[in-house]
C-alpha positions as CSV (number, residue, x, y, z in Angstrom):
1,M,176.9,35.4,34.0
2,R,176.4,37.5,37.1
3,L,174.0,40.4,35.7
4,M,172.2,37.7,34.0
5,K,171.7,36.0,37.5
6,A,170.9,38.9,39.3
7,A,168.2,40.3,35.9
8,A,166.4,36.8,36.7
9,I,166.2,37.4,40.0
10,N,165.2,41.1,40.2
11,S,162.9,39.5,37.4
12,L,161.1,37.0,39.6
13,G,160.9,40.0,42.4
14,H,158.7,42.5,39.9
15,L,156.5,39.6,39.4
16,A,155.7,38.8,42.6
17,L,155.2,42.2,43.2
18,F,152.8,42.7,40.8
19,A,150.9,39.6,41.9
20,T,150.5,41.1,45.2
21,I,149.3,44.3,43.6
22,L,147.0,42.1,41.6
23,T,145.7,40.2,44.4
24,S,144.7,43.3,46.7
25,F,143.0,45.2,44.1
26,S,140.9,41.7,43.2
27,L,140.1,42.0,47.2
28,F,137.9,45.1,46.7
29,P,134.9,44.8,44.3
30,L,134.4,47.6,42.0
31,S,131.0,48.8,41.5
32,K,128.8,48.7,38.5
33,A,130.4,52.4,37.3
34,A,133.5,50.5,36.6
35,A,132.3,49.7,33.3
36,D,132.1,53.0,32.4
37,S,135.0,54.1,33.5
38,T,138.6,53.6,33.5
39,L,142.3,54.7,34.1
40,V,145.1,55.4,31.7
41,T,148.0,55.9,33.9
42,D,151.9,56.7,33.7
43,I,154.8,58.2,35.7
44,S,157.4,60.4,34.2
45,S,160.3,57.6,34.9
46,H,160.1,53.8,35.9
47,L,163.9,53.9,37.0
48,I,165.5,56.4,39.1
49,S,169.3,56.0,39.5
50,V,170.6,57.2,42.9
51,T,174.4,58.7,42.5
52,S,176.9,59.7,45.8
53,D,175.4,63.3,44.5
54,F,171.5,62.4,44.3
55,T,170.0,65.3,46.2
56,G,166.2,64.1,45.3
57,T,164.2,64.4,42.5
58,E,160.5,65.2,41.8
59,L,158.3,62.0,40.0
60,L,155.2,63.2,37.4
61,L,152.5,61.2,37.6
62,F,149.7,61.7,35.4
63,G,147.1,59.9,33.1
64,T,143.3,60.3,31.9
65,I,139.9,59.2,33.2
66,Q,138.2,57.5,30.3
67,S,134.3,57.5,30.5
68,D,131.2,56.1,28.2
69,N,129.1,58.8,30.6
70,D,128.3,62.5,30.1
71,A,130.5,64.9,30.8
72,E,128.6,66.3,33.8
73,E,129.2,63.2,35.4
74,F,132.9,63.7,35.6
75,G,132.4,66.0,38.5
76,H,131.6,63.0,40.9
77,D,134.9,61.6,40.2
78,D,137.4,61.8,43.1
79,L,141.0,60.2,42.2
80,V,143.5,59.0,45.2
81,I,147.5,58.4,44.2
82,V,149.8,56.2,46.6
83,V,153.6,55.8,46.0
84,R,155.0,53.5,48.6
85,G,158.0,50.5,49.2
86,P,160.1,49.1,49.4
87,R,158.8,47.5,52.4
88,K,161.1,46.0,55.2
89,N,160.8,44.4,59.2
90,V,161.3,46.7,61.1
91,V,161.9,46.7,65.2
92,V,160.7,49.1,67.2
93,R,162.1,49.6,70.8
94,R,160.4,51.9,74.0
95,K,162.8,53.1,76.3
96,D,161.9,53.9,80.0
97,R,164.5,55.1,83.2
98,I,164.9,52.7,85.4
99,A,166.8,53.5,88.4
100,G,168.4,56.6,87.0
101,I,169.5,54.8,83.4
102,W,167.2,54.4,80.6
103,M,166.8,51.0,79.3
104,N,164.9,49.3,76.5
105,T,162.2,47.6,78.5
106,A,159.9,46.7,75.7
107,S,160.1,45.8,71.4
108,V,157.5,44.9,69.1
109,E,158.9,43.7,65.1
110,F,156.4,44.8,62.3
111,E,156.5,42.9,59.0
112,E,156.4,44.7,55.9
113,V,156.9,48.3,56.5
114,P,156.8,50.5,53.7
115,S,160.3,52.6,54.3
116,F,158.4,55.1,51.8
117,Y,154.9,56.5,51.7
118,A,153.3,59.6,49.7
119,L,149.6,60.3,49.2
120,A,147.7,62.7,46.5
121,S,144.2,63.1,46.2
122,N,142.0,66.0,44.6
123,R,140.5,66.3,48.0
124,P,140.9,65.2,51.8
125,V,139.9,61.6,51.4
126,E,138.2,61.5,54.2
127,E,135.4,63.5,51.8
128,I,136.2,61.2,49.2
129,T,135.4,57.6,50.3
130,S,134.4,55.9,53.9
131,A,136.4,55.0,57.0
132,T,136.1,51.4,55.9
133,S,137.4,51.7,52.3
134,L,140.4,53.6,53.2
135,N,141.4,51.5,56.1
136,R,141.1,48.7,53.7
137,L,143.2,50.5,50.8
138,K,145.6,51.4,53.2
139,I,145.2,55.2,52.2
140,G,147.5,57.8,55.0
141,P,150.4,56.9,56.8
142,V,147.8,56.2,60.2
143,R,145.9,53.5,58.4
144,L,148.9,51.1,56.9
145,G,148.2,48.8,60.1
146,F,151.4,47.1,60.1
147,L,151.6,43.5,61.0
148,S,153.1,42.1,64.0
149,E,152.0,39.5,66.5
150,V,151.5,42.1,69.0
151,P,147.5,42.7,69.4
152,G,147.1,46.1,67.8
153,A,146.0,47.7,71.1
154,E,149.6,46.9,72.6
155,S,151.7,47.7,69.4
156,F,149.7,51.0,68.4
157,P,152.0,53.4,70.0
158,F,154.9,51.6,68.4
159,Q,153.2,52.2,65.2
160,E,152.5,56.0,65.6
161,A,156.4,55.8,66.6
162,I,157.2,54.5,62.9
163,V,155.2,57.0,61.5
164,R,156.3,60.1,64.0
165,Q,159.9,59.3,62.8
166,K,159.9,58.6,58.6
167,S,157.6,61.6,58.8
168,E,160.7,63.7,60.9
169,D,162.9,61.8,58.3
170,N,160.5,62.8,55.0
171,L,160.0,59.1,54.0
172,Y,156.1,59.5,55.1
173,S,154.1,62.5,54.2
174,D,151.3,63.1,56.1
175,R,150.0,66.0,54.1
176,E,148.2,65.2,50.7
177,T,149.5,66.4,47.7
178,A,147.0,68.0,45.1
179,I,145.6,66.4,42.3
180,H,145.4,69.1,39.3
181,F,142.6,68.0,36.7
182,L,143.6,69.9,33.0
183,G,140.0,70.1,31.6
184,D,137.5,67.6,32.3
185,T,140.0,63.8,32.2
186,L,143.2,64.7,32.3
187,F,145.1,64.9,35.5
188,R,148.8,65.3,37.2
189,T,150.6,65.7,40.3
190,T,154.2,65.6,41.4
191,I,155.8,63.6,44.6
192,D,159.1,65.2,46.0
193,L,161.3,61.8,46.7
194,P,163.8,62.8,49.3
195,A,168.0,62.9,48.8
196,N,167.7,59.9,51.7
197,V,164.9,57.6,49.6
198,P,165.7,54.0,50.2
199,V,166.4,52.2,46.9
200,G,164.3,48.7,46.0
201,D,161.3,47.9,44.8
202,Y,158.6,50.5,44.3
203,V,154.9,50.8,43.3
204,A,152.7,53.9,42.5
205,E,148.9,53.1,42.9
206,F,146.1,54.9,41.4
207,F,142.3,54.5,42.7
208,L,139.1,56.1,41.1
209,F,136.1,56.6,43.3
210,R,132.6,58.1,42.5
211,D,130.1,58.6,45.2
212,G,132.7,57.0,47.6
213,D,132.6,53.6,45.5
214,L,135.9,52.2,43.9
215,I,135.2,51.8,40.5
216,S,139.0,51.8,39.1
217,A,142.3,50.9,40.1
218,Q,145.9,51.3,38.0
219,S,149.5,50.5,39.6
220,S,152.9,51.6,37.9
221,P,156.1,50.2,39.3
222,L,159.0,52.5,39.9
223,F,162.5,50.7,41.2
224,I,165.2,52.9,42.6
225,K,168.9,52.0,42.2
226,K,172.2,53.3,43.1
227,S,174.6,53.9,40.0
228,G,178.1,54.8,39.7
229,I,180.7,54.3,42.1
230,G,178.1,54.1,45.0
231,R,176.1,50.9,43.7
232,T,179.8,49.2,43.6
233,I,180.6,49.9,47.2
234,Y,177.1,49.1,48.0
235,D,177.2,45.5,46.3
236,F,180.5,45.0,47.4
237,A,179.0,45.6,51.1
238,H,176.3,43.4,51.2
239,D,178.0,40.9,49.2
240,Y,181.0,40.5,50.6
241,S,180.2,41.9,54.0
242,V,183.1,40.5,56.2
243,L,185.4,41.9,53.5
244,Y,184.6,45.3,53.6
245,G,184.4,45.4,57.3
246,I,188.1,44.7,57.4
247,A,188.9,47.0,54.0
248,A,186.9,49.7,56.1
249,N,189.1,49.3,59.5
250,I,192.4,49.1,57.5
251,I,191.2,52.2,55.7
252,A,190.2,54.2,59.3
253,L,193.5,52.8,60.6
254,F,195.4,54.1,57.7
255,A,193.7,57.6,57.3
256,G,194.5,58.0,60.9
257,W,198.2,57.0,60.5
258,I,198.7,59.4,57.7
259,A,196.7,62.1,60.0
260,S,198.9,61.8,62.7
261,V,202.3,62.1,60.3
262,I,200.6,64.7,58.7
263,Y,199.9,66.9,62.2
264,R,202.6,65.6,64.1
265,K,204.4,68.6,66.5
266,D,208.2,68.0,66.0
């Protein structure tokens, strides 16, 4: 019964995610060339299991560009792929030295910050489309534009801190991964998922541009879940946080007592 309930909750969450994706795409009208060019895309795995010995993995993204135009027009097509998620609220605090002591002096809370972000393209995105389109589609870590109640100018240093920290943790990729074309229409690329990749719901977004205009877009869901003993401990810690804290303290005290007995000197 619990598994059925969890599955129902996950299904509702996935439907909400798809609705958000479709809504975001509808905000960007496609050009007339969209009727002649479409994307057919997929990823190597839609479910990645994270176990206790997980050391990271490589995600393969691939597809084809279907077009009714002549073959020579394919040279004008550009492709951008973005992998992002899961979204969480993040509080960033700034420390200043006051009377010789480092103290928190200001903080900003951002909503729906992607815990992971990776970007791939066949050439630099600045050469593919305008800065306005890149900002609207949030292509690139520096263009994510995190939501907060603080005005943009005041919150910008805090946004930079998020991008900088996640880049150091290999969760944000500020370097574009190359997309390789196999012939005129087939393409493929790989995205590295580090060992510390957060669990949750992800989405892979594919954007096809022609002469700077967005002409087609596709998305594929990706789910990263814990499995094995790690999943059991994770679920117990979240479902019974008080009992988990008590059990952790008891185990720590017992381990300390055992260590003192073993290494006790006569």
